[in-house]
C-alpha positions in Angstrom: 6.9 -10.2 -25.1 9.3 -9.2 -22.3 8.6 -10.7 -18.9 8.0 -8.2 -16.1 10.9 -7.9 -13.7 10.7 -8.8 -10.0 10.4 -5.5 -8.1 10.0 -6.8 -4.5 11.4 -10.1 -3.2 10.6 -11.4 0.3 12.7 -14.3 1.5 11.8 -16.4 4.6 10.6 -13.4 6.5 9.4 -14.1 10.0 8.6 -11.7 12.9 8.1 -12.5 16.5 7.5 -10.3 19.6 8.7 -12.5 22.5 6.7 -15.7 22.0 4.1 -14.2 19.7 4.6 -15.1 16.0 3.2 -12.3 13.8 4.7 -13.5 10.5 5.9 -17.0 9.7 8.3 -17.8 6.8 6.9 -15.4 4.2 8.2 -16.0 0.6 6.8 -13.7 -2.1 7.9 -12.0 -5.4 6.0 -8.9 -6.6 6.4 -7.8 -10.2 7.2 -4.4 -11.6 4.1 -2.4 -12.6 1.5 -4.7 -10.9 -1.1 -3.9 -8.3 -0.5 -6.6 -5.7 -3.1 -7.0 -2.9 -2.5 -8.4 0.6 -5.8 -9.7 1.7 -6.6 -10.8 5.2 -8.6 -10.0 8.4 -7.4 -7.6 11.0 -4.5 -9.0 13.0 -3.4 -11.3 10.1 0.0 -9.7 9.8 -0.6 -7.4 6.7 0.6 -4.2 8.4 3.7 -5.9 9.9 4.6 -7.3 6.5 4.4 -3.9 4.7 6.4 -2.2 7.5 9.2 -4.7 6.8 9.1 -3.6 3.1 9.3 0.1 3.9 12.2 -0.5 6.3 10.2 0.9 9.3 10.5 -2.5 10.9 13.0 -5.4 10.6 12.3 -9.1 10.5 13.3 -11.5 13.2 14.6 -13.7 10.4 14.7 -13.5 6.6 15.2 -10.5 4.3 13.3 -8.3 1.9 14.7 -6.7 -1.3 13.1 -3.7 -3.1 14.5 -2.8 -6.5 17.3 -5.4 -5.8 18.3 -3.5 -2.6 18.1 -5.1 0.8 15.9 -3.3 3.2 16.1 -1.2 5.3 18.0 1.2 3.0 18.1 4.9 3.2 19.0 5.3 -0.5 15.6 3.9 -1.4 13.6 6.5 0.6 12.8 8.5 -2.6 11.8 5.4 -4.5 9.1 4.3 -2.0 5.8 6.0 -1.2 4.1 4.8 2.0 0.7 5.4 3.4 0.3 4.0 6.9 -3.0 2.8 8.4 -3.0 5.8 10.8 -2.6 9.2 9.3 0.8 10.9 10.1 -0.2 14.5 9.6 0.4 17.8 11.3 -3.0 18.8 12.4 -2.1 22.4 13.4 -0.9 23.1 9.8 -2.9 23.5 6.7 -3.1 20.8 4.0 -0.7 22.9 1.8 1.8 23.4 4.6 1.8 19.6 5.2 2.4 19.0 1.5 5.2 21.6 1.4 6.9 20.0 4.4 6.8 16.4 3.1 7.7 17.4 -0.4 10.8 19.3 0.9 11.8 16.1 2.7 11.8 14.4 -0.7 13.9 17.2 -2.2 11.1 18.8 -4.2 11.5 22.6 -4.5 10.1 25.6 -6.4 8.0 25.0 -9.5 8.2 21.2 -9.3 6.9 21.3 -5.7 4.1 23.6 -6.7 3.2 21.5 -9.7 3.2 18.2 -7.8 1.1 19.6 -4.9 -1.5 20.7 -7.5 -1.5 17.3 -9.3 -1.8 15.1 -6.2 -4.6 17.3 -4.7 -6.5 17.1 -7.9 -6.1 13.4 -7.9 -7.6 13.0 -4.4 -10.2 15.7 -5.0 -9.0 18.1 -2.3 -7.9 21.1 -4.5 -10.4 23.4 -2.7 -9.1 22.5 0.7 -5.4 23.5 0.5 -5.7 26.3 2.9 -7.8 24.5 5.4 -6.3 23.3 8.7 -5.9 19.5 8.8 -7.6 19.5 12.3 -10.8 20.6 10.5 -10.6 17.6 8.0 -12.9 14.6 8.3 -11.4 11.2 8.6 -11.9 10.5 4.9 -10.2 13.8 4.0 -7.2 12.9 6.1 -6.9 9.6 4.4 -7.0 11.3 1.0 -4.4 13.9 2.1 -2.1 11.0 3.3 -2.5 9.4 -0.1 -1.6 12.7 -1.8 1.6 12.9 0.4 2.6 9.4 -0.5 2.3 10.2 -4.2 4.2 13.6 -4.1 7.6 12.3 -5.2 6.3 10.0 -7.9 7.7 6.8 -6.2 8.5 3.6 -8.2 6.8 1.5 -5.4 3.7 2.7 -3.7 2.8 0.8 -0.4 -0.7 1.5 0.9 -2.0 0.1 4.2 -5.8 0.0 3.9 -5.9 3.3 1.9 -9.6 3.6 1.4 -10.9 3.0 4.9 -13.4 5.8 5.7 -13.7 6.9 2.1 -17.1 7.0 0.4 -17.7 4.5 -2.5 -17.8 7.1 -5.3 -14.4 8.5 -4.3 -13.0 5.0 -3.7 -13.8 4.2 -7.3 -12.0 7.3 -8.5 -8.9 6.5 -6.3 -8.7 3.1 -7.8 -8.9 4.6 -11.3 -5.9 6.7 -10.2 -4.1 3.5 -9.2 -4.7 2.0 -12.6 -3.2 5.2 -14.2 -0.1 5.0 -11.9 0.3 1.3 -12.9 0.2 2.2 -16.6 3.1 4.6 -15.9 5.1 1.7 -14.4 4.4 2.2 -10.7 4.3 -1.0 -8.6 1.4 -0.8 -6.0 1.1 -2.9 -2.9 -2.2 -2.5 -1.1 -3.4 -4.2 2.0 -7.2 -4.6 2.4 -9.9 -6.7 4.0 -12.5 -5.4 1.5 -13.4 -8.1 -0.9 -14.4 -6.0 -3.9 -11.1 -4.1 -3.7 -9.3 -7.5 -3.7 -10.9 -8.2 -7.1 -9.4 -5.1 -8.5 -5.8 -6.3 -7.9 -3.7 -8.0 -10.6 -2.6 -10.6 -8.0 -3.4 -11.3 -4.4 -1.6 -12.8 -1.5 -4.0 -14.3 1.1 -2.7 -13.9 4.7 -4.0 -15.6 7.7 -2.4 -16.0 11.2 0.9 -14.6 9.9 1.2 -17.1 7.1 0.8 -16.6 3.3 -1.8 -19.2 2.5 -2.2 -18.6 -1.3 -1.0 -16.4 -4.1 -2.6 -15.8 -7.5 -4.8 -13.7 -9.7 -8.4 -13.2 -8.4 -9.6 -15.5 -11.1 -6.9 -18.2 -10.4 -7.8 -18.2 -6.7 -11.5 -18.6 -7.5 -10.8 -21.4 -10.0 -8.4 -23.2 -7.6 -11.1 -23.2 -4.9 -14.1 -23.7 -7.2 -15.5 -20.4 -5.9 -17.5 -17.6 -7.5 -16.1 -14.8 -5.2 -12.8 -13.9 -3.5 -14.5 -14.2 -0.2 -15.5 -17.8 -0.8 -11.9 -18.5 -2.0 -10.5 -17.0 1.2 -12.9 -19.0 3.4 -11.9 -22.1 1.5 -8.4 -21.6 2.9 -9.7 -21.3 6.4 -10.0 -17.5 6.4 -13.0 -17.7 8.7 -10.7 -18.5 11.6 -8.1 -16.3 13.2 
């Protein structure tokens, strides 16, 4: 059986703001077609790390490669889908107008644009809200629209920063089912979370605390290594109770 290829390679990445160290010597490989979770409390460095991967931020030292290309790289913009922690939406436009604007940035036009807008809105269960102004959306609806936008151009790598915050448990389950379908189609998904049951749904996890990667493995491996029955116990074993 063919071994999965490395899709993301992080080498000795550190990030500091003056004397404050946000990331310290991160080394990590993420494989093609896996759902990789970055698990850690708020302030652990998860968002800073994924911003390095998208090219929105640059490390103080070290380097990251996506699809064998050093980041930041403009040529990879159509290969990456990114959903930030805060929703970057135009509130005075309708959902459809937001989708049309972002899809045109990715070069989607005509029938393909229309088809992708229909598909992604069905996926996040917002098909009936296309004409509604985003300013009238609830927080959970905005998160779902942001996810739809990240999926528009069918990226090879999907980077999601706490994508299901503010989304009800039933919809959260259907969104994770969508992630599994994307994975089956070869999409690599990187998701940050501090929700333990979501961490269990990932193929592999990187545990982050205080800017350092403290452990990497499948949920079962991490539980076995720490003689734990839950991911939460495994995380606490590595000192995750402290910040």
